[in-house]
Phi, psi and omega in degrees: 000118179260139180258142176287141169285146184299144179283141182286140181233170185204146181263127179292129185286352179260311187258352181054024176268147175270129185222161175296141178306338176304335182259019172241148176286135175301136180205125178281357172282348177245144184307318179282352183092004184228156174295167180275346184242150184281164183299326185299313181292321173299321178290324180282340182304315175300319179300315183291322183294317177294323175299316173309302177303322177294320181293317179300315179296314179300311180304315177288333171287338171290340187288148179289153182302129179093354179251135175251130172277118177236086184057039181096350174266135178263142185215150177278156177281169181300321182295328179280335175285321183262000000 
């Protein structure tokens, strides 16, 4: 009766799931030889960033004219002040 060795795993720094090393890209920049994010998270990053930008643009378009949203703080534009 032979036992299979345990598969080496790593926790993805983005999704926080423990996954086998096969789903991480090899990288000499990391001590263990693999990237800190799994392949799924790496491939999903551009999509998530695009969706975040689209939400920000929609939010800014909904703002009243002359008002700028800056991290939850409303500020008047230079033209509105003078």
